[in-house]
N, C-alpha and C positions, 0 to 999 in steps of 0.2 A: 136228427142231425146225422152226419156221416159216421160218427162213432157207433150209433145204434144199429146201422145197417151193415157196416163193413166188418166190425169186430167179430160178430158171430160167424160170418163166412170165413174170415181169416183164421179164427180159432179152430173151426171145423177142419180146414185144410191142414193146418199145422199139426193138429193132433193125429192125423191119419198117417201113421207110420207105414202101414201096408201100402198105401198109395205112393208114398215117397220112395219106398224100397222097390216097388215094382214099376215105377214110372220114371223113365230116363229124364223126362223134362223136369220132374219134381226134384230129382237128384241134382240136375244141372242148376236149377234155381237156388237150391240150398247151398251148393258149392259157390255160386256167384255171390250169394248173400255173405257167406263166410269170407270170401275174398274182399268184398267191399268193406266189411267190418274189420278187415285187416288194417283199417285206419289209414288207407291211402297215404302212405308215408311220403308226404309231399315235401317240397323244398321249404326250409326254414323251421321245420319241426324240431323241438328239443325233446330229448329222451331222458327219462328219470327212472333209473333202475334201482329197485328196492328188494331186499330180502326180508320177507314177512312170514309171520306164523299166525294161523287162525285156530282158535280153540272153539269148537262148535258143539252145541247140544240141541238135538231135535227130538221132540216127542209128538207122536200121533196116536191117539187112542179113540176107539169107538165107544160111544155111550150106551152100554147095555146092548139090547137087541134093536136099538133104533138106528136109522141111517145117519144120525148126527155123530160128529167126532170132535175131539179137542186137539188143537194144535198149539205147540209152544216151541219157539226156538230162541236160543241165546247164543250170540257169537261175540267172542272177545278176540279182537284182532290186534296183533302186535307188530311193530316195525323193528328193523335191525335185529332179526332173528329172535324176537321176543323181548328185547330189552326196553323198548319204548312203546307208548300207546299209539295205536293207529285209529281204530274205531271200536265202538261198542254198539251192538244191535240187539234189541229185544222185540220179539214179534209173537203175540198171542193171536189166536183165531179160532174159528169154527169151520168144520168141513161137513159136507153132506154127500152121501152116496146116491147118485141118480140112477133110475131104473135101467138105463141102457149102458151101464158100466163106466160112466164118467164120474169122477169125483170133482165136486165144486167146493170152493172155500172162500172165506173173506176174513179180514182181520185188521189189526192196527200194528204199526211198527214205530219204534223210537230208535233213532240213530244219533250218535254223537261222534263227529269226526274230529280228530286231534291233529295238530301240526305234525307232519312227518315228511320225509323225503327232501329232495333238493328244491322243491317249489311248494312249500307248505302253506296251508291256510294260516292267517295271522293269529287266530285264536280258535278254541274248540267251537265247532259249528253244530247246533242241534237241528234235527229233522224229524218231523212227524209225518207219517204216511198212512193212508188207507190202501189196502190191497184186495184184489179179487183174482181168482184163478180157477182154471179147469185143467184137469189132468186125466190121463188114461194109461193103463198098463196093457202091453201087447206081448204076444209071443210071435216072433218073426225070425225065420232062418235059424230056428233052434235056440234063440236067445230071448231073454226077458228084456223088454223095452218099456220106458216110460216117457211120455211127452207131456210137457206142462207149458201152458200159456198164462202169463200173469200180467195184470194191469196194476199200476201204482199211481196214486194221486199224492204228490209230494208237496210238503210245505217246508222250505229250506230257509234257515235263519239268515238274515242279512244284517250287517253291522255298519254303523258310522265309524269313522276313524277314532280310535282310542276307546270306543265303547266296550264294556264287558258283557252287555246283554244285547240281543238282537232288537233292532228298532222295528223290524217288520219281517214277514216271511214271504218268500217268492214261491209261487205255485208252478209246478211242472208236472206233466204226465210222463210216464215211462212204460214201455212195453218190453216184456221179457219172454223169450222162448227158449226152452231147455229140452234137449234130447239126451236121454240117459240109457245105458244098457248095463246089465249086471250078468256075470257068468262065473263058472267055476275056475279056480286057479289051475292053470295047466301043470301037469306032472305032480300034483298034490292029491293024494288019495284020502281026503278028509273034507266032507261036505260042509263043515263049519266055516271053511275059508271061501272067499269069493273075491272077484275083482270088479271094479266099477269104473266105467268110462263115461264122461259126459261133456257136453259143450253147451254153453248158455250165452245168448246174444241179448244185449240191452240196447233199446232204441228210445231216445227222448222225443217227445212230441209236444206241440203247443207253442203259443206266441212268446213265452218267456224263456225258451231254450236259447242257449248261446250258439257257438259254432261247433257243438258236439252232438249233432243229431244221432250219430252213432256213438253211443256212450261208452260201452265196454264189451269185452268178450272174456269168458272164463272157460278154459280148457282144463279138464280134471282127470287124473288117473289115481286110483287108490286100491289098496288091498284091505279087505275087511275080515273080521272073524265074528262069528255068532257066539256070544258069551253064554246066553241062555235063551229061552223062548221069548224074552221081552227086550233084550239088549244086544246090540252089535257095536263093535268098535272098529273104526276105519283110520288108516294112516295113509296119506297120499300127498300128491304134488299138484298144485294148481298154477297155471300160467295166466295171470290176469293182465289184460291189455286195456288201459283206461285212458280216455281222452279228456283233458281238462276243458272247462267251459269256454276258454278263449280259443280252443282248437289248435293251439300251437305247442302244447306240452302233452306228451304221451308217456304215461307211466307203464313200465313193464315190471310187474310185481311177481317175483318168484316166491311162491308161497308153500310152506309146509302146512298141511291140513291134518288136524287130529279131531275126529268127529265121533261123538257118542250118539247113536240112534236108539230110541227107547219107545216102549209102549207101556207106560207106568200105570195107567188108569183103566185100560181096557180089560175085557173079560177073556181069559185064555182057557 
């Protein structure tokens, strides 16, 4: 099918930061994609502004001397500056270091979305997903870069009126592309501190998608500190722009991000 032939080519292109940074056409295409995913603020759209806070934990550890690794992330997302539930996400997985410097991974995710904002879901909505990804680290223009391409197969709960449990699950595909860079904090003479900048684009695909083929965009800026050889702590701001399934409601979520990154099980 088209997925099997197109996705490897797309992933290879998206992962190649050197090509994007040295090729004006690549930069123009990326800029165009970001502009399109600015959610074409068309007539009739309603905007929902929320002040949110995400508490994140990410662990990535290699298993001994093998190319296998363990991944686990948990994200507790809160609305109204932390006072109310927004979402809960738990994602375990396995990673594998490929010979040519690309990391591959796959895993399972469980998400629960709670009613929040001016246009809430009527009740907590469960979601089960399987994900696959490839990523690569680069050194370009004196900076450390990471590109990641992820696919998700999502099962999203659907409810009949008044029901407390989903009567079925709607299947959707989603593609995600993230570009991230990390560098030293200017004017700070301490290499334990760093800054991180990233942008991630989400695109829905498949016959069950509503009017939100361009699902969301996440722009992120953070300052981090290395606590020891295994743990870093980050505090930053994320601007999440998210389009609802009906295509008429656009969320602007102004998000305080507190993130603990760890390697708890690897060999150091």
